[in-house]
N, C-alpha and C positions, 0 to 999 in steps of 0.2 A: 504494500500500500504506500502510495506516495505521502510524504510528510505534510503536504499542503491539502490533501483530501480530507474531508470529514467522513467519519464512519456513519453508515446508514443504520446500523443496528449494533446493540451492545449485549454481550453475554457476561454476567457476573457469576463466577463459580466454575472452575475448570476441572471438576471431577470428570469421570468417564462420560456421563451424559452431557454435561455442559460443553466439554471439548468436542464431542461428536456433533452436537447441534451447531456449534460455531463453525465447524468445518463444512457441514452441510449447507449452511446459509451462504458461506463464502463460495462454495462450489457453484452456487446459482447466481453469481454475479453481484452479490452485495458486499460492500466493505464493512468489516466487522471489527469492533473494538472488544477486547477481552480483558478481564481482571479477575484476580483471585487473591485472597488474603495471604495465601502461601505462594510467594513469588516463584518458587521452584517449579510449581505446576505449569506456569506459563512457559518457563524455560524448557521444560520437558516437552511440552506441546510443540514448541518451535523446533526442537531437535528431531522429534519424530515425524512431523508433518511439514513444517516450513511453508505454510500456505501464504502466498504473496498478498492475499486480501484479508489476512487476519493480523491485527496489530495489538500486541500486548502493551499494557499500561502499568506503570509502577505504583500508582496510587488510585484510590477511588475517585478523588477529585480530578485527576488527569483523565481517567476513564470517562467521566461525565462530560468534561470539557471537550473531549475528542468527538462527541456525537453531534450530528446534525440535528437541528430543530425541525419538528418536535422530536425530542429524544425518545428512543425506544429501547428500554432496558429489560432484558430477560434474566430473571433470577433462577439460578440452578443451584440452590443451597438446600440443606437438610430442612425438612418440614418442621414447623414448630417455632421455638424461640429464635432460631437463626434467621428466619424470615422477618420477624419483628425487629430484630437487631439491625438487619440490612435496611429495613424501611427507615428506622431512626437515623441511620447514617445518610441514606440517599435523599430523603425528602428535602432537607435543607439545600441540597445541591441542584434539585430539579426546578423546573419552571412550569407555569400554567400551560396546560395542553400537552405536556409530556406523558409518556405511557410507561408504567411499570408492570411487568408480567411475572407472575410466580408460576413456574412450570414444574414444581415439585408436587408430591402427593400430599397436599395440605388438606386439613379438615375444613369442610366447606363453610362452616359457621365462622371460622377464622378468616376465610376469604371474604365473607360478607362484611365482617368488621373492618378488615383492612381496606376494602373498597370505600367504605364510608370515611375512614380516616384520610385516605388520599383525596377523595372527592371534596372534602372540606378545604383542601389546599389547591383545588382546581387541577388536580393531577389524576389521570386515568389509571385504573388498576384492573388488570385482567387475571383471573384464575384460570390457568391453562393446563388441562389434562394432556399428558403426552404418553402414548403407549407404543411399545415396540422394542424396548430395551436398547442396549448399545447399538445393535445393528440397525434398528429402526431409526434411532436418532441420527445416525450417520448417513443412512441411505433413503430414508423416507418413513416417518412415523405416521400414526393416526393422531390427529390433534383436536382437542376438545376445549375451545376457549369460551369462557363466560365473563360477562361484564357489560359495560355500556356498548351498544351497537356502534356508536361513533368511534369508540376506542378500537374495536375490532377492525373497522374499515382502515384505520391507520396502519395496521400490521398485516392485514389480509394478503397483500401481494407477497410478502415474505413467507407467510404460513402456507399459502397455496403453492408456492414454488418448492418448498422443502418437503411437503407432505408426500406420502405414498400416493400412487396413482392407480386407479382401476379404470375399467371401461365406463365407469360412471363418474369420472372426474377425480380431482384431488381429495384425499381423505381428511378433509377439514371442513368444519361448518361452524357458524355461530350457534352456540348451544342455547344461551339464555342469559338473563341478568345475573349479577353478582356471583354467587357461589355455584351456579348451574354447571359450569365446566368441571369443577373439582368434584361435585356430587356425581356426575355421570362417570368420571374416571374412577371414583371409588366403587360404584356399582359394577363397572366393567371389571375391576379387580376381584370383586366378590364372585362374579360369574366365572372368572378365571380360576379361583379357588375350587369351585364346584366341578368345573370341567376337568381340571387336573386330577381331582380325587376320583372322578368317574373313570378316567384312564387308568389310574392306579388300581381301582377295583376290577376293571376289565383285565388288566395284567395279572392280578392275583387269582381271579376266577379261572382264567385259562392256564395259568402256570400250575396252580394246585389242583384244579379240576381235571385237566387233560395232561398234565406233566410236560407242557411245552417249555423248552429252554428259550433263552433270549433270542437266538437266531431264528428259531421257528416262529416265535411271536412276532418278530420284525417282519418276516415274510408274510404272515397272515395279515398284519396291520397294513402292510404296503398294498395288499389287494383292496382292503377297505378304503384306503386313502384315495383310490381312483373313483369311488362312488360317492353317495350322498353323505357319508360320514367324514369325508375329507375335511381337514382343518390344519391350521398351523401347529396346534398342540399335538395332534396326531403325528404330524411330520416330525416334530421334536422328539416324541416318544420313540419313533422308529430309529431316529439318529442315536438316541441314548442306548437303545437295546443293541445296536450294532457295534458300539464302541468297545474295543478290547483294552484291557489293562496291559500296558507295555511290559510290566514286570512279570506278570503271571500268565498272560495270554488268555485269562478268563474274561467273560463279559464284565465290564467295569461296573455296571449297575448292580451286579451280585455282590460287589465289595463295598457298596455305599451303605453307610449306617442308616437304619430306618427311623430317623428323627427329622421331621420336617420343620423348617422355620417359618416365620411370618413377620411382616413388618407393620401390621396394624390396619390396613385398609379393609381386610376381610372382617375383622372385629367391628370396625366402624359401620360397615354395611349392615351387620346383624343388629347393632345397637339402634341405628336409625330406623330400620324396619320395625323394631319393637315400638319405637316412639311414634311412628306413623301408622301402626296397626296393620302392617302388611306382612303376611306370612311368607317367609323365604326358607323353608326347611332344608332345601338342598344345599344352600350356601351355609346355613348354620351347621348342618351335619359335616360339611367339609372342614369347617373351622374346628369342630370338636375332634375330627379325625386327626388333624395336625397336632392338637393339644395332647390327645391320647398317645400319639406316636412319640411325643417328647418324653413320656413317662416310661422310658426304656427299662430302667432298673426295676421298676415296679412290675412291668409286664413280664420280664424274665423271671422274677421271683414268683409271680402268680401262675405262670404256665404249668408247672408240675402239680399245682394244687387245685386248679380249676379245669378239670378234665372236660373236653368237648366231645362231640359225636364222632363216631368212627364209620359212618355210613359210606358206601361206595356208590359211584354213579352207575346207572344201568347202561346197557349197550346202546339203547336209543338216546339216552342223555349224552353219552360220549360222542355219538354221531352228530347230534344236533346242537351241542353247547356253543360251538363257535358261531354258528348262524344266529342262535338265540341272543348271544352276547352282542353281536353287531347291532341287532334291532334294539336291544335294551339300551345300548350306548347312545344311539341316535335319539330314541324317544326320551330318555332321561335328560339328554342335552336340551331338547326342545322345551321340556318342562322347566329346566334351570333358567334358560333364557326368558321364558314366560314370567318367572318370578322376578327376575332382574328388571325387565321392562315394566312390570306392574309397579315395582318400587319407584322407578324413575317417574312413571306417570303420576303416582301419588304425591311425590315431592314437587313435581311441576305444578300440580294443582294447589298444594299447600303454599308454595312460595311464588306462585303466579309467574312461572318461568316460560310457559308455552313451548315446551320442548317437543320437537318433532321426532318421534320414535323411528319413523321411516328414514329420516336423515341420519340418525345414529347408526342404523343398520347399514346405510350406504358407506359412511366413513369408517366403519369397523370391518369392511370387506378387504381392506388392505392395510398393511403396516402394523396393525395392533396384534396383541397376543391372542385374543379370542376370535380372530378372523376364521370363518368357517363357511362351508358351502351353504349351510342352512340360512345364512343371513340374507341370501337372495330372496327365497320365498317369504322370509320374515319381513323384509322391507316391503314386498308386494302386499302382504297382509295389512300392514299399517298404512300403506298408501290408499288401499281400497276402503279402509275403515280406521281413520286416525284415532277415534275414541273407543276402539276395540277394548272391552273390559279385560280380556285375558287372551293371550296368543293361542292357548290351547283350543279355544272355540272357533278359531278362524277356519275358513273353508280350506286354507292351505294345509293346516296341521291336524284338525280334528279327525279326518279320515285316516291320516298316517298313524296317529296315536292309537286309534281303534284297531288298525291292522297289526301294529307292532306290540300292543299290550300283552297278548298271549305269550309271546316269546320273552318279554320282559318279566312277566310273572314266573315263567319257568326258571329264569336265571336267579331271581330272588329266592324262589322256593328251593332250588338245588343248593345254592350257597348257604341258606339257612340250615338245611338238613345236614350238610357236611361241615358246618361251622366256619365258613369263610365270611368274615365281616364285610358287608356291602352297605354301609350307612347311607350313601347318597343314592345308590340305586333304589334302596327300600324307602327312604324318606321321600324321594321324588315320586315313587309309585303311590305312596300314601297321600301325597298332595293331589295327584290326579284323581284318586278314588274319592277323596274328600270333596274336591271341587265338583265332581260329577254326581254327587249324592244329594238328592233333594231333601232327604230326611236324615239328619245326623243325630247321634245320641246325646247331643248337648241339651236336649230337653231334660234329661236326668240331671246333668250338671247344674242347670239353672234352678231346678227344683231343690237340689241339695243346697245351693247357695241361699235360697229362700228359707229352707228348713233350719239351717244353723245360724244364719246371719240376717234374716229378714230382708234380703236384697231385692225381693219382689220378682215377678215374672209376668210374661204376657201369655194369654190363652189364645191358641191358634183358632179355636172355634168362636171366639168373641174378641177380635182385634180392637173393636171400638171401645172396649172397657179399659184399654191402656194397661198400665202396670198394676198388678194386684199382689196381695200377700195372703198366704194361708197359714193357719196354725196347724202344722203338720203333726199327725199322730193324735190330735185331739178331736 
C-alpha cells in the first residue's frame, strides 16, 4: 500500500480469523489497515503473507488515522469484556458517521447495548455473525450483519465481495436491527451442535451396530454425500475418518479422546429458547451430550457397575441398518433445522427484527459450517410461506418426514435395545411425535398443578369458562 493512500477498511485483532479476513478483503481490491495489541502478530502476518494492500499500524491511534472517512473498523477480538474495552479505546478516536463492527461470537443483548452506546455518539455499530472458520474467513464466509440498514449499506460492497458465492449470489444479507446478526449466528451454532452430534450418533450406531471401521464408514458416508444428505459437516466427517495417524498408521479418530469442548454459543441458544418459550430439544440434547462426554473419569468408573443390554441385531436389522440410519440422519436434521428456524422466528417477533428465514437459508448455502443440500428446499418452503409456523409442516418436508419416520424409529429402537446412546436422534423423534399429536398428556400435568398448587386449568368442553380451580379429592 502506498504511504499516501488511505485505507478503505480496518481490521483490529490479528488472530487467525482477523488475519484471514484482512487478507480476504485485500484480495478483493480494498486497502486494509490492521492493528493488534500484540505487535508481533502483525509482524508474523507480514512475514507469512506480505500482502501489498495490507498495512500494519503501530498504535490504535495511527490505525484510526490511517482510515478513510467514514471509517470502517472490524473488531476481531474475544467476545465479552475485550469488546467493551476496545469500544472504550476506539470511541474517542472515531467521528460521527463512522462504523464499528464486532465480528466475534458476542451475546446478542451485549450487541444491542453496544449499538445504543455508539448511537449516542453518532457512530454506527454492527453485530456481524461470521461462519466458516479459518478457511471461510480467508476464502469466503457466510456473513450475518445486524444493525442500522444505513450502516450496512456503508460496508455492503466489502461484505459482498468477500463472502462465499453460490448460484444465488453472495452469502451475505442484512439480517435485522441491533442484535439480529449475532442472534442468528448463535442459533446457527446451536444447529451446528445438533448436526455434529447426529453425525457422531450415526458413526456410533454403524460402528457398534455393524462393526464398520473408519475406512468402511468413510466409504459409506461418501455415497450418502452425493445424495440429499450431503453437507459440509458430512464432508468433514469423511475427511476425519480417512485421516491416518502418522505414528501408528491407525485411523486418527480412534486415538482422539472422547471429550468434546464448547465455547458457549450452544449454551446461549438453549438459554434463550427457554426465555422465549421455544422448545429446541435436539440442540439441548447435543449440549448435554458434550457435557456428559466431558465426564470421562466418571463414565469409566460407572461402566463396570452399570451393566447394559447384550442384545444382538437380527439378520434383517444388519441388512437394513445403514439405509435406516441414512433416513434417520436426514429426517432428524430437518427437525433440528425446524427448531432453529422457529427460535429465530420467535426472536424476530419479540425484538421486531423482521428476519427473512428464506434469506438465511440462501446465505447458509455457502461458506458456513451448517451448509447442506436441504437448505435449498428449506429456502423454497419459507419463500412460499414466510410465516410458516414450523418447517416440518411444509409441503417440502412433511411428506419426507412421513416417508422416513419408519426407518428413523427403527434406528432409535435398535440403538435403545442394544444400549447405544442416541440422544439427538431420540429427542428429535420425540419432538416430531409431540408436534404431530393433537392430544398430549399434559392434561394430567395441568390437573396435578391445580391439585397441589391451585394453579387452575381450562376445561376443553367449556372454553368460555376460562381458568377454573377444583378441590381435588374432595
